[in-house]
N, C-alpha and C positions, 0 to 999 in steps of 0.2 A: 530922654526913655517913652514920653512919648511919641517923640520922632519914628524911632526903633518900633514901636510897636504897630504904631502906621503903617509902618514899609513893609514888616512881616504881613501884616492883614492884607493888604495889596498884594503881596508877591502870592499867598494862599487863594485870595479870587481869582486875579489871573491864571492861575496854574486849574484852578474849578472851571473857569470860564472853557481853557482850552479843550480839557479832556470830554465836558459836557459837550461842544461843538464833535468832537470825534467822534460819540458815541451813536449809533447808527439808530433812528427811530424804529423802531418795529415797526413791521408790517402787518397794515388789515387782514383779520383772519379771512379765508377765501370761505365766501357763501356756498356750503355743499350741495352737491346737485339734490334735485327733489325726488325722492322713492315712490315709490308706489303707495298709494294712500292705505292697502292691506293686503290679507291675503284674498286672492282671486282675483285681485285688480293686473289689468295688462295694459300695456303701452299702447297707444294708438300712433307715435308719431317718435321715431327713433334720434330726433336733432340733428341728422346731415340729409337726408332728403325725403322726397314725397312717397315714397315705399308704401304699398295699402291704402293710398287716396287716390281718389278720380278727378280731374278738373272738368266739369261744364259751364259752357262760355267760353267768352274769350277775355277774360281778366286774368289779372297777372298773379301768379300763387309761383314762390318760390320759398327757399330757405334762407334765412337771413340771420344771424348772430342766434342762433337756436331755437331760433323762435320759426313757426309757419307764418308767413308775411304775403298777406294780400293785400294786392293796390289796384283803384278800377282807374283801367287804361282805354275804356270805354265809357257810353253811359249805358251798356246793358247792365241786366243782371250776372254775376258770375259766384259760382259754388264751388267748393274741392270737398265731394264725399268722399264716404269710405268706403272700400270694394266689397264689403261685406254687409248684410242686412240685418238689423235688429229689433226684437220686438221690445223685449222690457229689460231694463238696463239703470245701472248708477253709470253716470261720466262724470270726471274731474278734471277740469282746465282752468289755464289762467290765460284772461286775454287783457289784451291794453288797444285804447283808439286812438289812432294815431292823428286823427280826424273826426268831424262832426258826420262824418255819411253814416248811413242807419246797414247795422250788418246782425246777424243772429246762429242759433245753432238750430236748425233742424232736424227733426225726428221722424221717424214711420216716412222720407221722403221719398220722392221717386220724381224721373221728368219725363216729357214727352220725346219721343226719339229725334238723336238730331237735334235738340235744341234745351237752350236753359230756361226752359216752361216748367215751372212744377206743375207734376199732376195730381201729386197728393201730397201731403204732409205739415206739420205744424212745428211752427218756432218757438226757441225762448228768445227774445228778444234783446237784443244790446244796441245802447244808444246811448252816447255817455253824456247828450243835452237833457241837465236833470229836470225829472216831470215827463221825460218820451218812455218811461215806461219801460226800461230794462227788467229782465225777469220777468215778464208778462208772456203771455202765450197768444201766438195768430197761426192764422192758418186753415187748410183743411175746407177754403171757398167759406168760410165762415167771420171771415174777419178778425175783429179781435172776442177772444175767446173770455180771458180777464187779466186783468190789470192787477200791479202790486197795490197796496193802498198804500195812502197819500204819505204816511211816513216812512215808507221804504220807498218811495221814489230819489231821496238824498244819500240812498247809501253807496251809490257807482263812485270811485275814481275816478274822473274823469279822465286824469292825464297820468293815471298811475296805473301798473299792475292789479288787475282783477283775480279774485277767487271764485270759482262757477264751480257749485255741485247739483247737478242736475238728475231727477230721479223720474222714469218712466217706468212704472208699475201697473200695467192694464191699462185701467181709465183714467189713472192717478198721475198728476204730474207734479213735482216739488221743484223748485228753483233755490238753492239757496247760495246768497252773493254776499262774500266776506263776511260768511260767519252769521249771516242772519238770514232768515226764511221769509222770505218775499214773495213767494207764490206757495201755495198748498193747494192742488183742487182736484177734485172728482169729477170729470166730464161726464156728465148724463148723457150725452148722445154725441160718443164719438164716431168716427169715420173712418182713422188709419189704424194698421193694428200692427204694420210691417214697413220696414223700409232704410233706406242709408239715413246713418247722422250726416250733415251736410253745413258746414260753413260755408256763411253767407256773407255778398260783397252786393249792395242794394244796387242798384239802378240811380244814374247819373251822374256816376264818376265821381265820386266825392271818397269812395270807399278805400281806408286804409287802415286795417287790421293784423293784430299780432295773435298768436297762438300759440302756448307752448303748454308742456306739462300735462299732455293730454292722456287718461289712463280711464280704464273701462273695467266696469263690470258685468259680466254678461249675466241676465239672469232668465235667458230664455230659456223655454222647455220645444225642443222640436222632436 
């Protein structure tokens, strides 16, 4: 009797194994496309080409895997700027640093004709090296204007996608990185008030950056 029971149990186990092997593994749920952050936001990047953007300098800018990919191919500065100028705005985007090269998001920027030399503008810093002030503000001939607090120097994800929400309202500049406000600064002596939004590749040839999901809410009163 015991041998019969063992045979039946073995047969049931074999049948379960066969049918289990034939059962398909459920496919992972697809990641839904990121939508506009809310009412009044419009996309700055269609995910297919660089419509609405202008290259400044000789660095390489292309669309790759649904993102804007900027790569240093010289040792000079390179930028990708909007066609339109903005005064006050909120800008939402994601960025990923593929190398240690310095980058940033410029605002109120412009360039000397025929060059990649910045004639005006500030930038929200991007640098995946910890302690290099991502979210801090630099520019307009004044060099560093404000750094994040020490505890906010560790908010960046050096090898992954990062969420950036940037607010420019008059002379108040706010940077929120991965859900943390790392800078909230009111500039007592602003210099520039209007200009292009520009993605930067720093000089030196190490630039290798990706940007995607760029949305803007224009608050300008023209």
